[in-house]
mmJSON file of the N, C-alpha and C atoms, coordinates in Angstrom:
{"data_MODEL":{"atom_site":{
"group_PDB":["ATOM","ATOM","ATOM","ATOM","ATOM","ATOM","ATOM","ATOM","ATOM","ATOM","ATOM","ATOM","ATOM","ATOM","ATOM","ATOM","ATOM","ATOM","ATOM","ATOM","ATOM","ATOM","ATOM","ATOM","ATOM","ATOM","ATOM","ATOM","ATOM","ATOM","ATOM","ATOM","ATOM","ATOM","ATOM","ATOM","ATOM","ATOM","ATOM","ATOM","ATOM","ATOM","ATOM","ATOM","ATOM","ATOM","ATOM","ATOM","ATOM","ATOM","ATOM","ATOM","ATOM","ATOM","ATOM","ATOM","ATOM","ATOM","ATOM","ATOM","ATOM","ATOM","ATOM","ATOM","ATOM","ATOM","ATOM","ATOM","ATOM","ATOM","ATOM","ATOM","ATOM","ATOM","ATOM","ATOM","ATOM","ATOM","ATOM","ATOM","ATOM","ATOM","ATOM","ATOM","ATOM","ATOM","ATOM","ATOM","ATOM","ATOM","ATOM","ATOM","ATOM","ATOM","ATOM","ATOM","ATOM","ATOM","ATOM","ATOM","ATOM","ATOM","ATOM","ATOM","ATOM","ATOM","ATOM","ATOM","ATOM","ATOM","ATOM","ATOM","ATOM","ATOM","ATOM","ATOM","ATOM","ATOM","ATOM","ATOM","ATOM","ATOM","ATOM","ATOM","ATOM","ATOM","ATOM","ATOM","ATOM"],
"id":[1,2,3,4,5,6,7,8,9,10,11,12,13,14,15,16,17,18,19,20,21,22,23,24,25,26,27,28,29,30,31,32,33,34,35,36,37,38,39,40,41,42,43,44,45,46,47,48,49,50,51,52,53,54,55,56,57,58,59,60,61,62,63,64,65,66,67,68,69,70,71,72,73,74,75,76,77,78,79,80,81,82,83,84,85,86,87,88,89,90,91,92,93,94,95,96,97,98,99,100,101,102,103,104,105,106,107,108,109,110,111,112,113,114,115,116,117,118,119,120,121,122,123,124,125,126,127,128,129],
"type_symbol":["N","C","C","N","C","C","N","C","C","N","C","C","N","C","C","N","C","C","N","C","C","N","C","C","N","C","C","N","C","C","N","C","C","N","C","C","N","C","C","N","C","C","N","C","C","N","C","C","N","C","C","N","C","C","N","C","C","N","C","C","N","C","C","N","C","C","N","C","C","N","C","C","N","C","C","N","C","C","N","C","C","N","C","C","N","C","C","N","C","C","N","C","C","N","C","C","N","C","C","N","C","C","N","C","C","N","C","C","N","C","C","N","C","C","N","C","C","N","C","C","N","C","C","N","C","C","N","C","C"],
"label_atom_id":["N","CA","C","N","CA","C","N","CA","C","N","CA","C","N","CA","C","N","CA","C","N","CA","C","N","CA","C","N","CA","C","N","CA","C","N","CA","C","N","CA","C","N","CA","C","N","CA","C","N","CA","C","N","CA","C","N","CA","C","N","CA","C","N","CA","C","N","CA","C","N","CA","C","N","CA","C","N","CA","C","N","CA","C","N","CA","C","N","CA","C","N","CA","C","N","CA","C","N","CA","C","N","CA","C","N","CA","C","N","CA","C","N","CA","C","N","CA","C","N","CA","C","N","CA","C","N","CA","C","N","CA","C","N","CA","C","N","CA","C","N","CA","C","N","CA","C","N","CA","C"],
"label_alt_id":[null,null,null,null,null,null,null,null,null,null,null,null,null,null,null,null,null,null,null,null,null,null,null,null,null,null,null,null,null,null,null,null,null,null,null,null,null,null,null,null,null,null,null,null,null,null,null,null,null,null,null,null,null,null,null,null,null,null,null,null,null,null,null,null,null,null,null,null,null,null,null,null,null,null,null,null,null,null,null,null,null,null,null,null,null,null,null,null,null,null,null,null,null,null,null,null,null,null,null,null,null,null,null,null,null,null,null,null,null,null,null,null,null,null,null,null,null,null,null,null,null,null,null,null,null,null,null,null,null],
"label_comp_id":["MET","MET","MET","ILE","ILE","ILE","GLU","GLU","GLU","ASP","ASP","ASP","ARG","ARG","ARG","GLU","GLU","GLU","ILE","ILE","ILE","GLY","GLY","GLY","GLY","GLY","GLY","MET","MET","MET","GLY","GLY","GLY","ILE","ILE","ILE","LEU","LEU","LEU","ILE","ILE","ILE","VAL","VAL","VAL","LYS","LYS","LYS","LYS","LYS","LYS","SER","SER","SER","MET","MET","MET","ASP","ASP","ASP","ALA","ALA","ALA","VAL","VAL","VAL","ASP","ASP","ASP","TYR","TYR","TYR","GLU","GLU","GLU","TYR","TYR","TYR","LYS","LYS","LYS","ASP","ASP","ASP","GLY","GLY","GLY","LYS","LYS","LYS","ASN","ASN","ASN","ILE","ILE","ILE","LEU","LEU","LEU","THR","THR","THR","ILE","ILE","ILE","LYS","LYS","LYS","LYS","LYS","LYS","THR","THR","THR","PHE","PHE","PHE","SER","SER","SER","THR","THR","THR","GLU","GLU","GLU","HIS","HIS","HIS"],
"label_asym_id":["A","A","A","A","A","A","A","A","A","A","A","A","A","A","A","A","A","A","A","A","A","A","A","A","A","A","A","A","A","A","A","A","A","A","A","A","A","A","A","A","A","A","A","A","A","A","A","A","A","A","A","A","A","A","A","A","A","A","A","A","A","A","A","A","A","A","A","A","A","A","A","A","A","A","A","A","A","A","A","A","A","A","A","A","A","A","A","A","A","A","A","A","A","A","A","A","A","A","A","A","A","A","A","A","A","A","A","A","A","A","A","A","A","A","A","A","A","A","A","A","A","A","A","A","A","A","A","A","A"],
"label_entity_id":["1","1","1","1","1","1","1","1","1","1","1","1","1","1","1","1","1","1","1","1","1","1","1","1","1","1","1","1","1","1","1","1","1","1","1","1","1","1","1","1","1","1","1","1","1","1","1","1","1","1","1","1","1","1","1","1","1","1","1","1","1","1","1","1","1","1","1","1","1","1","1","1","1","1","1","1","1","1","1","1","1","1","1","1","1","1","1","1","1","1","1","1","1","1","1","1","1","1","1","1","1","1","1","1","1","1","1","1","1","1","1","1","1","1","1","1","1","1","1","1","1","1","1","1","1","1","1","1","1"],
"label_seq_id":[1,1,1,2,2,2,3,3,3,4,4,4,5,5,5,6,6,6,7,7,7,8,8,8,9,9,9,10,10,10,11,11,11,12,12,12,13,13,13,14,14,14,15,15,15,16,16,16,17,17,17,18,18,18,19,19,19,20,20,20,21,21,21,22,22,22,23,23,23,24,24,24,25,25,25,26,26,26,27,27,27,28,28,28,29,29,29,30,30,30,31,31,31,32,32,32,33,33,33,34,34,34,35,35,35,36,36,36,37,37,37,38,38,38,39,39,39,40,40,40,41,41,41,42,42,42,43,43,43],
"pdbx_PDB_ins_code":[null,null,null,null,null,null,null,null,null,null,null,null,null,null,null,null,null,null,null,null,null,null,null,null,null,null,null,null,null,null,null,null,null,null,null,null,null,null,null,null,null,null,null,null,null,null,null,null,null,null,null,null,null,null,null,null,null,null,null,null,null,null,null,null,null,null,null,null,null,null,null,null,null,null,null,null,null,null,null,null,null,null,null,null,null,null,null,null,null,null,null,null,null,null,null,null,null,null,null,null,null,null,null,null,null,null,null,null,null,null,null,null,null,null,null,null,null,null,null,null,null,null,null,null,null,null,null,null,null],
"Cartn_x":[89.535,90.005,91.524,92.075,93.517,94.207,93.55,94.146,94.31,93.53,93.561,94.611,95.25,96.254,97.56,98.317,99.649,100.581,101.697,102.668,103.32,103.485,104.2,103.275,103.806,103.081,102.266,101.943,101.106,101.856,103.155,103.934,103.834,103.958,103.854,102.452,101.448,100.067,99.855,100.354,100.214,100.916,102.12,102.855,102.087,101.603,100.878,99.605,98.919,97.664,97.872,99.011,99.206,100.066,100.735,101.583,100.873,101.31,100.753,101.348,102.597,103.251,104.273,104.334,105.32,105.915,107.251,107.916,109.086,109.228,110.336,111.07,112.388,113.179,114.46,114.971,116.251,117.219,118.254,119.157,120.594,121.47,122.895,123.133,122.352,122.522,121.961,121.135,120.579,119.065,118.409,116.969,116.728,115.869,115.574,114.076,113.684,112.284,112.106,111.222,110.936,109.494,109.272,107.919,107.738,106.545,106.271,104.961,104.983,103.798,103.773,102.649,102.477,101.722,102.286,101.664,101.163,99.979,99.408,99.748,100.02,100.293,99.021,97.907,96.634,96.023,95.319,94.675,93.188],
"Cartn_y":[83.743,83.535,83.562,83.788,83.86,82.567,81.447,80.156,80.003,80.745,80.633,81.528,82.41,83.327,82.596,83.112,82.576,83.058,82.366,82.722,84.051,84.908,86.167,87.37,88.525,89.774,90.24,89.368,89.76,90.655,90.497,91.314,92.788,93.127,94.523,95.048,94.259,94.675,94.956,94.088,94.275,95.557,95.792,97.007,98.241,98.251,99.414,99.692,98.642,98.812,99.229,98.86,99.116,100.353,100.909,102.08,103.352,104.491,105.776,106.233,105.879,106.259,105.196,104.884,103.95,104.609,104.721,105.358,104.494,104.339,103.564,104.427,104.362,105.02,104.231,104.369,103.764,104.921,104.972,106.112,105.629,106.117,105.77,104.262,103.538,102.09,101.305,101.966,101.29,101.411,100.378,100.41,101.009,102.023,102.673,102.592,101.892,101.767,102.497,103.483,104.251,103.999,103.543,103.338,104.18,104.775,105.642,105.238,105.258,104.959,105.925,106.579,107.508,106.792,106.878,106.271,107.363,107.203,108.157,107.752,108.753,108.458,108.558,108.947,109.041,107.65,107.428,106.129,106.248],
"Cartn_z":[109.415,110.772,110.802,111.969,112.14,111.73,111.948,111.594,110.084,109.303,107.851,107.201,107.979,107.438,107.182,106.203,105.965,107.066,107.246,108.279,107.917,108.935,108.754,108.65,108.981,108.813,110.001,110.926,112.056,113.044,113.162,114.086,113.76,112.496,112.065,112.335,112.076,112.334,113.82,114.671,116.12,116.562,116.058,116.416,115.967,114.735,114.211,115.003,115.425,116.159,117.609,118.202,119.628,119.93,118.945,119.161,118.686,119.224,118.805,117.476,117.216,115.967,115.59,114.31,113.774,112.535,112.498,111.372,110.931,109.624,109.068,108.056,108.092,107.06,106.808,105.621,105.246,105.078,105.928,105.93,106.115,105.28,105.369,105.383,104.578,104.477,105.643,106.465,107.64,107.67,108.17,108.406,109.784,109.848,111.125,111.373,112.42,112.815,114.134,114.156,115.362,115.748,116.972,117.469,118.724,118.86,119.999,120.659,121.988,122.776,123.957,124.151,125.269,126.38,127.586,128.75,129.684,130.194,131.127,132.548,133.394,134.801,135.637,135.001,135.712,135.862,136.954,137.18,137.1],
"occupancy":[1.0,1.0,1.0,1.0,1.0,1.0,1.0,1.0,1.0,1.0,1.0,1.0,1.0,1.0,1.0,1.0,1.0,1.0,1.0,1.0,1.0,1.0,1.0,1.0,1.0,1.0,1.0,1.0,1.0,1.0,1.0,1.0,1.0,1.0,1.0,1.0,1.0,1.0,1.0,1.0,1.0,1.0,1.0,1.0,1.0,1.0,1.0,1.0,1.0,1.0,1.0,1.0,1.0,1.0,1.0,1.0,1.0,1.0,1.0,1.0,1.0,1.0,1.0,1.0,1.0,1.0,1.0,1.0,1.0,1.0,1.0,1.0,1.0,1.0,1.0,1.0,1.0,1.0,1.0,1.0,1.0,1.0,1.0,1.0,1.0,1.0,1.0,1.0,1.0,1.0,1.0,1.0,1.0,1.0,1.0,1.0,1.0,1.0,1.0,1.0,1.0,1.0,1.0,1.0,1.0,1.0,1.0,1.0,1.0,1.0,1.0,1.0,1.0,1.0,1.0,1.0,1.0,1.0,1.0,1.0,1.0,1.0,1.0,1.0,1.0,1.0,1.0,1.0,1.0],
"B_iso_or_equiv":[0.0,0.0,0.0,0.0,0.0,0.0,0.0,0.0,0.0,0.0,0.0,0.0,0.0,0.0,0.0,0.0,0.0,0.0,0.0,0.0,0.0,0.0,0.0,0.0,0.0,0.0,0.0,0.0,0.0,0.0,0.0,0.0,0.0,0.0,0.0,0.0,0.0,0.0,0.0,0.0,0.0,0.0,0.0,0.0,0.0,0.0,0.0,0.0,0.0,0.0,0.0,0.0,0.0,0.0,0.0,0.0,0.0,0.0,0.0,0.0,0.0,0.0,0.0,0.0,0.0,0.0,0.0,0.0,0.0,0.0,0.0,0.0,0.0,0.0,0.0,0.0,0.0,0.0,0.0,0.0,0.0,0.0,0.0,0.0,0.0,0.0,0.0,0.0,0.0,0.0,0.0,0.0,0.0,0.0,0.0,0.0,0.0,0.0,0.0,0.0,0.0,0.0,0.0,0.0,0.0,0.0,0.0,0.0,0.0,0.0,0.0,0.0,0.0,0.0,0.0,0.0,0.0,0.0,0.0,0.0,0.0,0.0,0.0,0.0,0.0,0.0,0.0,0.0,0.0],
"pdbx_formal_charge":[null,null,null,null,null,null,null,null,null,null,null,null,null,null,null,null,null,null,null,null,null,null,null,null,null,null,null,null,null,null,null,null,null,null,null,null,null,null,null,null,null,null,null,null,null,null,null,null,null,null,null,null,null,null,null,null,null,null,null,null,null,null,null,null,null,null,null,null,null,null,null,null,null,null,null,null,null,null,null,null,null,null,null,null,null,null,null,null,null,null,null,null,null,null,null,null,null,null,null,null,null,null,null,null,null,null,null,null,null,null,null,null,null,null,null,null,null,null,null,null,null,null,null,null,null,null,null,null,null],
"auth_seq_id":[1,1,1,2,2,2,3,3,3,4,4,4,5,5,5,6,6,6,7,7,7,8,8,8,9,9,9,10,10,10,11,11,11,12,12,12,13,13,13,14,14,14,15,15,15,16,16,16,17,17,17,18,18,18,19,19,19,20,20,20,21,21,21,22,22,22,23,23,23,24,24,24,25,25,25,26,26,26,27,27,27,28,28,28,29,29,29,30,30,30,31,31,31,32,32,32,33,33,33,34,34,34,35,35,35,36,36,36,37,37,37,38,38,38,39,39,39,40,40,40,41,41,41,42,42,42,43,43,43],
"auth_comp_id":["MET","MET","MET","ILE","ILE","ILE","GLU","GLU","GLU","ASP","ASP","ASP","ARG","ARG","ARG","GLU","GLU","GLU","ILE","ILE","ILE","GLY","GLY","GLY","GLY","GLY","GLY","MET","MET","MET","GLY","GLY","GLY","ILE","ILE","ILE","LEU","LEU","LEU","ILE","ILE","ILE","VAL","VAL","VAL","LYS","LYS","LYS","LYS","LYS","LYS","SER","SER","SER","MET","MET","MET","ASP","ASP","ASP","ALA","ALA","ALA","VAL","VAL","VAL","ASP","ASP","ASP","TYR","TYR","TYR","GLU","GLU","GLU","TYR","TYR","TYR","LYS","LYS","LYS","ASP","ASP","ASP","GLY","GLY","GLY","LYS","LYS","LYS","ASN","ASN","ASN","ILE","ILE","ILE","LEU","LEU","LEU","THR","THR","THR","ILE","ILE","ILE","LYS","LYS","LYS","LYS","LYS","LYS","THR","THR","THR","PHE","PHE","PHE","SER","SER","SER","THR","THR","THR","GLU","GLU","GLU","HIS","HIS","HIS"],
"auth_asym_id":["A","A","A","A","A","A","A","A","A","A","A","A","A","A","A","A","A","A","A","A","A","A","A","A","A","A","A","A","A","A","A","A","A","A","A","A","A","A","A","A","A","A","A","A","A","A","A","A","A","A","A","A","A","A","A","A","A","A","A","A","A","A","A","A","A","A","A","A","A","A","A","A","A","A","A","A","A","A","A","A","A","A","A","A","A","A","A","A","A","A","A","A","A","A","A","A","A","A","A","A","A","A","A","A","A","A","A","A","A","A","A","A","A","A","A","A","A","A","A","A","A","A","A","A","A","A","A","A","A"],
"auth_atom_id":["N","CA","C","N","CA","C","N","CA","C","N","CA","C","N","CA","C","N","CA","C","N","CA","C","N","CA","C","N","CA","C","N","CA","C","N","CA","C","N","CA","C","N","CA","C","N","CA","C","N","CA","C","N","CA","C","N","CA","C","N","CA","C","N","CA","C","N","CA","C","N","CA","C","N","CA","C","N","CA","C","N","CA","C","N","CA","C","N","CA","C","N","CA","C","N","CA","C","N","CA","C","N","CA","C","N","CA","C","N","CA","C","N","CA","C","N","CA","C","N","CA","C","N","CA","C","N","CA","C","N","CA","C","N","CA","C","N","CA","C","N","CA","C","N","CA","C","N","CA","C"],
"pdbx_PDB_model_num":[1,1,1,1,1,1,1,1,1,1,1,1,1,1,1,1,1,1,1,1,1,1,1,1,1,1,1,1,1,1,1,1,1,1,1,1,1,1,1,1,1,1,1,1,1,1,1,1,1,1,1,1,1,1,1,1,1,1,1,1,1,1,1,1,1,1,1,1,1,1,1,1,1,1,1,1,1,1,1,1,1,1,1,1,1,1,1,1,1,1,1,1,1,1,1,1,1,1,1,1,1,1,1,1,1,1,1,1,1,1,1,1,1,1,1,1,1,1,1,1,1,1,1,1,1,1,1,1,1]
}}}
């Protein structure tokens, strides 16, 4: 159960599950996290 998990790590899981694409890279001494989500305008 969720109550039995250790603290930390759930944020990344939520992002990965709710976004269409998640990409991480380390470039020029910087951490770059790119997340993408496509929204439909149809109802």
